[in-house]
C-alpha positions in Angstrom: 0.0 0.0 0.0 2.8 2.4 0.9 4.5 1.9 -2.5 1.2 2.2 -4.3 0.3 5.4 -2.6 3.7 6.9 -3.4 3.3 6.1 -7.1 -0.1 7.8 -7.1 1.3 10.9 -5.4 4.2 11.2 -7.8 2.0 10.9 -10.9 -0.4 13.5 -9.5 -3.3 11.1 -9.1 -4.0 12.0 -5.5 -5.5 15.3 -4.4 -6.6 16.8 -1.1 -9.9 15.5 0.3 -12.9 17.7 -0.4 -13.9 20.0 2.4 -10.2 20.9 3.2 -10.4 24.5 2.1 -8.5 27.3 3.8 -8.3 27.9 7.5 -10.0 31.2 7.6 -13.3 32.1 9.3 -15.9 29.9 10.9 -15.6 26.8 13.0 -14.2 23.5 12.0 -16.5 21.5 9.6 -18.3 18.4 10.9 -16.5 15.2 10.2 -17.3 13.8 6.8 -16.6 10.5 5.0 -15.0 10.9 1.7 -13.6 8.9 -1.1 -10.1 9.7 -2.3 -10.5 12.4 -4.9 -8.9 11.9 -8.3 -8.2 14.6 -10.8 -9.9 14.0 -14.2 -6.6 13.9 -16.0 -5.6 10.9 -13.9 -8.3 8.6 -15.4 -6.1 7.6 -18.4 -3.4 6.5 -16.0 -5.8 4.4 -13.9 -7.0 2.5 -17.0 -3.6 0.9 -17.4 -3.9 -0.8 -14.0 -7.5 -1.8 -14.1 -6.9 -5.1 -16.0 -4.3 -6.2 -13.5 -6.4 -5.1 -10.5 -9.5 -7.0 -11.8 -7.6 -10.2 -12.7 -5.3 -10.6 -9.8 -6.0 -8.3 -6.8 -9.5 -6.8 -6.9 -10.9 -8.7 -4.0 -7.7 -8.3 -1.9 -7.7 -4.6 -2.5 -11.3 -4.2 -1.5 -10.8 -6.1 1.7 -7.5 -4.6 2.8 -7.5 -1.0 1.5 -9.5 1.6 3.6 -11.1 3.5 0.8 -13.6 5.1 3.0 -12.1 7.3 5.6 -14.0 9.3 8.3 -11.9 12.2 9.7 -12.2 15.9 10.3 -10.0 18.3 8.4 -10.4 21.9 7.5 -7.2 22.3 5.5 -5.4 23.6 8.5 -6.0 21.0 11.2 -6.6 17.2 11.2 -8.4 15.2 13.8 -8.8 11.5 13.3 -8.6 8.0 14.8 -6.5 5.1 13.9 -9.4 2.8 14.8 -11.1 3.9 11.6 -8.1 2.6 9.6 -8.2 -0.7 11.4 -4.5 -1.1 11.1 -4.5 -1.1 7.3 -2.7 1.2 4.9 -1.4 4.7 5.2 -3.9 7.6 5.4 -3.0 10.7 3.5 -3.6 14.1 5.1 -3.3 17.4 3.2 -2.7 20.7 5.0 -2.2 24.0 3.3 -2.2 26.7 6.0 0.6 28.6 7.7 -0.2 26.9 11.0 -2.4 24.2 12.5 -2.6 21.0 14.5 -2.6 17.3 13.8 -4.3 15.1 16.5 -4.4 11.3 15.9 -6.1 9.2 18.5 -5.5 5.5 18.9 -2.6 5.5 16.4 -2.7 2.6 14.0 -0.5 1.9 10.9 0.5 5.4 9.7 -0.4 8.9 8.5 1.3 10.7 5.6 0.9 14.4 6.3 1.6 16.7 3.3 2.4 20.3 4.3 1.9 22.9 1.6 2.4 26.6 1.8 -0.7 28.8 1.3 1.5 30.8 -1.1 1.6 28.5 -4.2 5.0 27.2 -5.2 6.8 29.0 -2.4 9.2 27.1 -0.2 9.0 27.5 3.5 10.7 26.7 6.8 8.5 24.5 8.9 8.6 23.7 12.6 6.6 21.2 14.7 6.2 20.9 18.4 4.9 17.7 20.0 2.1 17.9 22.5 3.1 17.4 26.1 1.0 14.2 26.2 2.2 12.9 22.9 2.4 9.1 22.8 1.8 6.0 20.6 3.8 7.1 17.5 6.9 8.6 16.1 7.4 11.2 13.3 9.7 11.0 10.4 10.5 13.6 7.7 10.4 12.2 4.2 13.8 12.7 2.6 15.2 11.5 -0.7 14.6 7.7 -0.7 14.6 7.6 3.1 12.8 8.6 6.2 14.6 10.9 8.6 13.8 10.6 12.3 12.2 13.9 13.5 10.4 13.3 16.7 10.1 10.4 19.2 9.7 10.2 22.9 12.9 8.2 23.2 15.1 10.2 20.9 17.1 11.7 23.8 16.1 15.2 23.2 13.7 17.4 25.2 10.1 16.7 24.3 9.3 20.5 24.1 12.2 21.1 21.7 10.9 22.6 18.4 12.0 20.5 15.4 12.4 22.4 12.1 13.0 21.6 8.5 12.8 23.1 5.0 10.4 22.3 2.2 11.3 21.1 -1.2 9.4 22.5 -4.2 6.8 24.0 -2.0 5.9 21.0 0.1 7.1 18.7 2.8 5.8 15.3 3.9 5.8 13.8 7.4 5.2 10.2 8.0 3.6 9.5 11.4 4.1 5.9 12.3 2.2 4.1 15.0 4.3 2.3 17.6 3.8 -1.5 17.3 2.6 -1.7 20.9 -0.2 0.8 20.2 -2.2 -1.8 18.4 -2.1 -4.3 21.3 -4.8 -2.8 23.3 -7.5 -0.1 23.4 -5.6 2.2 25.7 -6.3 5.8 24.5 -3.1 7.2 23.2 -3.0 10.5 21.3 -0.2 11.5 18.9 -0.6 15.2 18.5 1.6 18.1 17.3 1.3 21.7 16.2 3.0 23.0 13.1 4.0 26.4 11.8 5.2 27.4 8.3 7.3 30.5 7.5 7.2 31.3 3.8 10.6 32.1 2.3 11.2 34.8 -0.3 11.1 33.4 -3.8 14.3 31.9 -4.8 15.8 32.1 -1.3 17.0 29.4 0.9 16.5 29.4 4.7 19.3 31.2 6.6 19.2 30.6 10.4 20.9 34.0 11.0 18.1 35.8 9.1 16.1 36.0 12.4 19.0 37.8 14.0 19.5 40.8 11.8 18.1 44.2 12.8 14.7 45.1 11.4 14.3 47.7 8.7 12.0 50.7 9.3 9.4 49.2 7.1 9.5 45.9 9.0 9.3 47.8 12.3 6.2 49.7 11.2 4.5 46.6 9.8 5.2 44.6 12.9 4.0 47.4 15.2 0.6 47.3 13.4 0.3 43.5 13.0 2.5 41.9 15.7 1.1 39.7 18.4 2.7 41.8 21.1 4.2 45.3 21.2 5.5 46.9 24.4 8.0 49.5 25.6 10.4 48.4 28.3 13.9 47.6 29.5 15.7 44.3 29.7 15.9 42.7 33.1 17.6 39.4 32.4 18.9 37.2 29.6 19.1 33.4 29.9 20.4 30.9 27.4 18.9 27.4 27.2 21.2 25.2 25.1 18.9 22.2 25.3 16.0 24.1 23.7 18.4 26.3 21.5 16.7 29.5 22.7 17.5 32.6 24.6 14.8 33.9 27.0 14.8 37.6 27.6 12.8 39.0 30.6 11.3 42.5 29.8 9.9 44.9 32.3 7.5 47.0 30.3 6.4 50.5 31.3 3.9 50.7 28.5 1.9 47.9 26.8 0.5 48.7 23.3 -1.1 45.4 22.3 -0.9 41.7 22.8 -3.1 38.8 21.5 -1.9 36.4 24.3 -0.9 37.2 27.9 2.8 37.6 27.2 3.1 40.5 29.6 1.4 40.4 33.0 1.4 42.8 35.9 4.8 42.8 37.5 3.6 41.7 40.9 2.4 38.4 39.3 6.0 37.3 38.5 7.3 37.1 42.1 10.1 34.7 43.2 7.5 32.2 44.2 6.5 31.7 40.6 2.9 32.1 41.3 0.3 32.5 38.6 -0.8 36.0 37.5 -3.6 37.5 39.5 -4.4 39.9 36.8 -3.4 40.1 33.1 -3.8 42.3 30.2 -5.3 40.2 27.4 -6.6 41.0 24.0 -5.5 44.6 24.2 -5.8 46.9 21.2 -4.6 50.2 22.6 -2.0 51.3 25.1 -2.6 50.6 28.8 -1.4 52.8 31.6 -2.5 53.3 35.2 -1.3 53.4 38.7 0.5 50.7 40.6 4.1 51.1 39.2 6.9 53.5 39.6 5.8 57.0 39.0 2.2 56.0 38.9 2.6 54.0 35.7 1.6 50.3 35.6 4.4 47.9 34.9 4.3 44.6 33.2 6.8 41.8 33.0 7.1 39.4 30.1 9.4 36.7 28.8 10.2 36.5 25.0 12.4 34.1 23.1 15.0 34.5 20.4 17.1 31.8 18.7 20.3 31.1 20.7 22.5 31.6 17.7 21.6 35.3 17.8 23.7 35.8 20.9 21.3 38.2 22.5 22.7 40.2 25.5 21.2 42.8 27.8 21.4 46.5 26.8 20.9 49.7 28.6 17.8 51.9 28.2 14.3 51.3 26.9 13.4 49.4 23.8 10.2 48.8 21.7 9.9 45.0 21.8 7.7 43.5 19.1 7.1 39.9 18.0 4.8 37.1 17.1 3.4 33.9 18.7 4.8 30.8 17.2 3.9 27.3 18.4 2.6 28.9 21.6 5.8 30.8 22.4 6.4 34.6 22.1 9.2 35.1 19.6 11.0 38.5 19.5 11.3 39.9 16.0 12.2 43.6 16.3 13.6 45.6 19.2 14.6 49.1 18.2 15.6 51.5 21.0 12.7 53.7 22.1 14.4 56.9 20.9 14.8 55.4 17.4 11.1 54.3 17.4 10.0 57.9 18.3 11.8 59.2 15.2 10.4 56.5 12.9 6.8 57.0 14.2 7.0 60.8 13.8 8.2 60.5 10.2 5.7 57.8 9.2 2.6 58.9 11.2 0.9 60.6 8.2 0.9 57.4 6.1 0.9 54.7 8.7 -1.5 51.7 8.5 -2.4 52.1 12.2 -2.2 54.7 15.0 1.5 55.0 16.0 2.0 55.7 19.7 5.2 56.2 21.5 
């Protein structure tokens, strides 16, 4: 079955299940049963195999190939169960969003997850992060004529480590293989992971140092208006984690412009006891100021990550820290000094895409 599926994929006879669509707007569709879709141009290729199938293997194929698959996919996420496969064959999954989730309960046999960029024919750098309760399977990256180990609970690396790779000709394929022991009983195991795709400029290859360069003025303005978090503050602490290949920067923010997730919380919530925040600023669209901090201005503390290869170090003064959420972690993208930001905002205010505050 695995070889047969590969031949169909190479010849272009397999296409995404109907109902995949994009990931925008609305809730996830209800699970539907679907037959594998075939492009009309593939009919001629099928005819060449019909005679062999009917004469030698028709009955065997009908009994052993799971032609009817019930699963839930909206083109960004996949939710399915290995019990529906009954241990037979490899189920194809097509995903074409910049981020999403794969959740496979009761792993059996295998999944072949095809990741494609929403920007047609553009390569991308992809990263996956296994769920904390991931079990029952291991993940491989399809390479040239071989499978490359990507994620397993016993691979000797931290489970929360983000695993990254680059696409080839606009797509990448992951093979999720169920552990042999998973089929021995009906213990509920869930192999789940999140993925994130970063589209590369046309004709460019991924450069790990690209994330370390200073941002241009245009990038700063764009990220100020569209970033997942924007705050003004000073650096309190910088910590390297070689196991996770990240540097965590603790920021004490005197002004919080926006955040889509609670990256920055009131400073009193980050005490030495590590207690949970008693109060947080969440889903903020405008700046927040008030009493409670030094000089009557509220203070917030947040922790953001940068790749360890950037060699981030603490600097004096205030910065405008901006970034995005990626696989549940706040990633710092731009951090101009506040004085520089004031000049940029003043010059661009008349033509800015949003209200620029300082």
